[in-house]
VEXSE-268482 format. One record per residue (C-alpha): x, y, z; residue number from 1. Coordinates in Angstrom, 2 decimals, decimal comma. Layout:
N
<site <X; Y; Z>; NUM>;
...
This chain:
238
<site <104,06; 128,93; 196,92>; 1>;
<site <101,63; 129,62; 194,10>; 2>;
<site <98,65; 127,62; 192,97>; 3>;
<site <98,94; 124,30; 191,22>; 4>;
<site <97,84; 124,13; 187,60>; 5>;
<site <96,37; 121,41; 185,36>; 6>;
<site <96,33; 120,88; 181,60>; 7>;
<site <94,51; 118,22; 179,54>; 8>;
<site <94,95; 117,95; 175,77>; 9>;
<site <96,01; 115,94; 172,73>; 10>;
<site <99,51; 116,61; 171,38>; 11>;
<site <100,91; 115,93; 167,91>; 12>;
<site <104,57; 116,51; 167,01>; 13>;
<site <106,26; 117,35; 163,73>; 14>;
<site <109,97; 117,62; 162,91>; 15>;
<site <110,36; 120,31; 160,24>; 16>;
<site <113,09; 121,98; 158,25>; 17>;
<site <113,43; 125,76; 158,57>; 18>;
<site <111,68; 126,24; 155,20>; 19>;
<site <108,75; 124,08; 156,28>; 20>;
<site <108,60; 125,80; 159,66>; 21>;
<site <108,53; 129,26; 158,09>; 22>;
<site <105,69; 128,32; 155,73>; 23>;
<site <103,60; 126,72; 158,47>; 24>;
<site <104,10; 129,55; 160,97>; 25>;
<site <103,26; 132,15; 158,33>; 26>;
<site <100,01; 130,28; 157,65>; 27>;
<site <99,20; 129,83; 161,34>; 28>;
<site <99,62; 133,56; 161,90>; 29>;
<site <96,29; 134,06; 160,10>; 30>;
<site <94,49; 132,21; 162,89>; 31>;
<site <96,74; 132,27; 165,97>; 32>;
<site <98,76; 134,89; 167,82>; 33>;
<site <102,07; 134,59; 169,63>; 34>;
<site <101,80; 134,65; 173,39>; 35>;
<site <103,16; 137,50; 175,49>; 36>;
<site <106,46; 135,72; 176,11>; 37>;
<site <107,32; 135,16; 172,45>; 38>;
<site <105,83; 138,03; 170,47>; 39>;
<site <109,23; 139,02; 169,09>; 40>;
<site <111,64; 136,22; 169,93>; 41>;
<site <112,21; 132,80; 171,49>; 42>;
<site <112,44; 132,22; 175,23>; 43>;
<site <114,28; 129,35; 176,91>; 44>;
<site <112,79; 126,53; 178,99>; 45>;
<site <115,03; 124,46; 181,26>; 46>;
<site <114,02; 120,98; 182,44>; 47>;
<site <115,30; 118,22; 184,69>; 48>;
<site <113,81; 114,78; 184,02>; 49>;
<site <113,76; 112,24; 186,83>; 50>;
<site <114,08; 108,50; 186,50>; 51>;
<site <115,08; 105,41; 188,44>; 52>;
<site <118,71; 104,31; 188,58>; 53>;
<site <118,11; 101,76; 185,81>; 54>;
<site <116,08; 104,29; 183,75>; 55>;
<site <113,03; 102,06; 184,00>; 56>;
<site <110,55; 104,89; 183,51>; 57>;
<site <111,86; 105,98; 180,11>; 58>;
<site <112,48; 102,39; 178,99>; 59>;
<site <108,84; 101,54; 179,65>; 60>;
<site <107,65; 104,79; 178,09>; 61>;
<site <109,32; 104,21; 174,72>; 62>;
<site <107,54; 100,86; 174,45>; 63>;
<site <104,34; 102,87; 173,88>; 64>;
<site <102,07; 101,66; 176,70>; 65>;
<site <98,49; 103,06; 176,89>; 66>;
<site <99,44; 104,76; 180,17>; 67>;
<site <102,71; 106,42; 181,11>; 68>;
<site <103,85; 109,06; 183,58>; 69>;
<site <107,01; 111,07; 184,13>; 70>;
<site <108,21; 113,67; 186,57>; 71>;
<site <110,17; 116,77; 185,64>; 72>;
<site <111,30; 120,05; 187,10>; 73>;
<site <110,95; 123,16; 184,93>; 74>;
<site <112,48; 126,63; 185,15>; 75>;
<site <112,43; 129,66; 182,89>; 76>;
<site <115,78; 130,93; 184,17>; 77>;
<site <119,18; 129,33; 184,56>; 78>;
<site <121,27; 129,35; 186,65>; 79>;
<site <118,92; 129,64; 189,63>; 80>;
<site <119,27; 130,52; 193,29>; 81>;
<site <117,87; 128,14; 195,95>; 82>;
<site <114,98; 130,56; 196,59>; 83>;
<site <114,01; 130,98; 192,91>; 84>;
<site <110,60; 129,60; 191,92>; 85>;
<site <110,34; 126,54; 189,67>; 86>;
<site <107,59; 124,18; 188,47>; 87>;
<site <107,48; 120,56; 189,59>; 88>;
<site <105,34; 118,73; 187,04>; 89>;
<site <103,87; 115,28; 186,67>; 90>;
<site <102,93; 114,52; 183,08>; 91>;
<site <100,76; 111,56; 182,11>; 92>;
<site <99,61; 110,21; 178,77>; 93>;
<site <96,50; 108,07; 178,76>; 94>;
<site <95,24; 106,66; 175,44>; 95>;
<site <96,81; 109,54; 173,54>; 96>;
<site <95,60; 112,36; 175,77>; 97>;
<site <98,16; 114,27; 177,80>; 98>;
<site <97,45; 115,40; 181,35>; 99>;
<site <99,91; 117,72; 183,04>; 100>;
<site <99,69; 118,90; 186,64>; 101>;
<site <102,23; 121,21; 188,17>; 102>;
<site <102,92; 123,14; 191,32>; 103>;
<site <105,23; 126,06; 192,00>; 104>;
<site <107,84; 125,91; 194,75>; 105>;
<site <111,38; 127,11; 195,35>; 106>;
<site <114,24; 125,24; 193,74>; 107>;
<site <115,50; 124,20; 197,17>; 108>;
<site <112,04; 122,88; 198,14>; 109>;
<site <111,81; 120,88; 194,93>; 110>;
<site <115,21; 119,26; 195,41>; 111>;
<site <114,40; 118,30; 199,01>; 112>;
<site <110,94; 116,99; 198,10>; 113>;
<site <112,17; 114,71; 195,31>; 114>;
<site <115,39; 113,54; 196,99>; 115>;
<site <114,36; 113,38; 200,64>; 116>;
<site <110,57; 113,30; 200,59>; 117>;
<site <110,35; 116,56; 202,53>; 118>;
<site <107,00; 117,91; 201,43>; 119>;
<site <106,62; 121,70; 201,11>; 120>;
<site <103,97; 123,32; 203,27>; 121>;
<site <101,15; 124,77; 201,17>; 122>;
<site <97,88; 126,46; 202,00>; 123>;
<site <95,73; 126,16; 198,88>; 124>;
<site <93,70; 123,09; 197,93>; 125>;
<site <94,90; 122,68; 194,34>; 126>;
<site <98,59; 122,73; 195,23>; 127>;
<site <97,99; 120,12; 197,92>; 128>;
<site <96,17; 117,88; 195,46>; 129>;
<site <99,05; 118,10; 192,98>; 130>;
<site <101,55; 117,42; 195,76>; 131>;
<site <99,51; 114,37; 196,81>; 132>;
<site <99,75; 113,03; 193,28>; 133>;
<site <103,48; 113,65; 193,04>; 134>;
<site <104,08; 112,23; 196,51>; 135>;
<site <102,28; 109,01; 195,52>; 136>;
<site <104,42; 108,83; 192,37>; 137>;
<site <107,62; 109,29; 194,40>; 138>;
<site <106,65; 106,51; 196,81>; 139>;
<site <106,24; 104,12; 193,88>; 140>;
<site <109,33; 105,30; 191,98>; 141>;
<site <112,70; 105,91; 193,60>; 142>;
<site <113,89; 108,57; 191,19>; 143>;
<site <116,86; 110,86; 190,80>; 144>;
<site <117,85; 113,54; 188,25>; 145>;
<site <118,54; 111,76; 184,96>; 146>;
<site <118,67; 114,32; 182,13>; 147>;
<site <118,92; 118,07; 181,75>; 148>;
<site <117,04; 119,23; 178,63>; 149>;
<site <116,72; 122,88; 177,58>; 150>;
<site <115,28; 124,44; 174,45>; 151>;
<site <114,24; 127,73; 172,92>; 152>;
<site <110,53; 128,17; 172,23>; 153>;
<site <107,90; 130,38; 170,67>; 154>;
<site <104,23; 129,66; 171,30>; 155>;
<site <101,02; 130,56; 169,45>; 156>;
<site <97,40; 130,06; 170,47>; 157>;
<site <93,84; 130,94; 169,53>; 158>;
<site <91,79; 133,37; 171,57>; 159>;
<site <90,36; 130,65; 173,83>; 160>;
<site <93,71; 128,80; 174,16>; 161>;
<site <92,00; 125,63; 172,91>; 162>;
<site <94,54; 125,27; 170,09>; 163>;
<site <98,18; 125,91; 170,95>; 164>;
<site <101,28; 125,52; 168,79>; 165>;
<site <104,84; 125,57; 170,07>; 166>;
<site <107,98; 125,94; 167,95>; 167>;
<site <111,12; 124,56; 169,60>; 168>;
<site <114,72; 124,91; 168,45>; 169>;
<site <118,21; 124,40; 169,85>; 170>;
<site <117,30; 121,46; 172,08>; 171>;
<site <120,29; 120,85; 174,37>; 172>;
<site <120,77; 117,78; 176,57>; 173>;
<site <123,17; 116,92; 179,38>; 174>;
<site <123,75; 113,99; 181,77>; 175>;
<site <126,47; 115,60; 183,87>; 176>;
<site <125,80; 118,09; 186,69>; 177>;
<site <122,05; 117,62; 186,29>; 178>;
<site <120,78; 120,74; 188,01>; 179>;
<site <119,75; 124,31; 187,31>; 180>;
<site <122,95; 125,59; 188,89>; 181>;
<site <124,76; 125,29; 185,54>; 182>;
<site <123,44; 125,62; 181,98>; 183>;
<site <124,33; 124,31; 178,55>; 184>;
<site <124,53; 120,94; 176,85>; 185>;
<site <124,81; 119,11; 173,54>; 186>;
<site <122,46; 119,65; 170,60>; 187>;
<site <119,78; 117,05; 169,92>; 188>;
<site <118,11; 118,26; 166,70>; 189>;
<site <119,59; 118,02; 163,20>; 190>;
<site <120,93; 121,34; 161,92>; 191>;
<site <118,24; 123,84; 160,85>; 192>;
<site <115,39; 121,67; 162,15>; 193>;
<site <112,54; 122,60; 164,47>; 194>;
<site <110,17; 120,57; 166,61>; 195>;
<site <106,56; 121,72; 166,22>; 196>;
<site <103,95; 120,58; 168,75>; 197>;
<site <100,26; 121,13; 168,09>; 198>;
<site <98,17; 120,86; 171,25>; 199>;
<site <94,41; 120,73; 171,05>; 200>;
<site <91,45; 120,05; 173,30>; 201>;
<site <89,76; 118,17; 170,44>; 202>;
<site <90,28; 117,34; 166,78>; 203>;
<site <92,24; 119,79; 164,65>; 204>;
<site <90,09; 122,35; 162,80>; 205>;
<site <89,65; 121,68; 159,08>; 206>;
<site <91,82; 124,61; 158,01>; 207>;
<site <94,75; 123,20; 159,97>; 208>;
<site <94,25; 119,58; 158,91>; 209>;
<site <94,06; 120,68; 155,27>; 210>;
<site <97,28; 122,71; 155,53>; 211>;
<site <99,17; 119,84; 157,12>; 212>;
<site <97,93; 117,54; 154,37>; 213>;
<site <98,85; 120,05; 151,65>; 214>;
<site <102,40; 120,32; 153,03>; 215>;
<site <102,59; 116,52; 153,47>; 216>;
<site <103,42; 116,93; 157,15>; 217>;
<site <102,74; 113,89; 159,28>; 218>;
<site <102,84; 113,57; 163,05>; 219>;
<site <105,62; 111,46; 164,48>; 220>;
<site <106,61; 110,11; 167,83>; 221>;
<site <109,24; 112,43; 169,29>; 222>;
<site <109,79; 112,70; 173,00>; 223>;
<site <112,69; 114,96; 173,96>; 224>;
<site <113,40; 112,71; 176,91>; 225>;
<site <112,97; 109,57; 174,82>; 226>;
<site <115,28; 110,90; 172,13>; 227>;
<site <117,92; 111,81; 174,73>; 228>;
<site <117,75; 108,25; 176,07>; 229>;
<site <117,99; 106,78; 172,56>; 230>;
<site <121,09; 108,86; 171,85>; 231>;
<site <122,74; 107,71; 175,07>; 232>;
<site <122,20; 103,99; 174,48>; 233>;
<site <123,44; 104,34; 170,89>; 234>;
<site <126,63; 105,86; 172,21>; 235>;
<site <126,15; 109,38; 170,84>; 236>;
<site <128,36; 111,78; 172,73>; 237>;
<site <126,78; 114,38; 174,97>; 238>;
């Protein structure tokens, strides 16, 4: 198992048309560079979101409380083998600031940990701390796989990685066979739309704030998990 990792930042989300996306990305390219995984094209991220049987976690989350937390499993390949490495992540939002902690383990270890409470054996301090946090969460929340959500992404960042921008398209969701053993789902986004997330350690730099204002782009609440839940309770087919 590899080391656990932590991220702390503010996140703002924008739902853009292809024309708006192209203009903004062209502008951002003056200040940011694409990361090594998306220099020439999009890569795919696969996620499993966990919730209680009555979906209490997402129902509370969409009410906009000052504190919320969710657990997800992330992979960069699909389908996976039991021994393939995946990220188990706990993501919290406290007064607008997002904290994400994650630990790497095999897919089989992750499934057993979440479903049976069988904790993986780790040697390093950081991974154990993350596992402690997730274990506490699991004791308070009897969760199970609730949604499969996958999307294609490109990511840009400044030299210090203090400002990061992700461009997501083709967001697919599924509530059947929620695992990484099968792939595919139903589209969430309107046709020719992209979800842009701007992630920053502090306030946006003036050049970025001015560009967003010039283009009349305004942040909106858009959780992929929350939107999947909204679609399901409205009876949208997927």
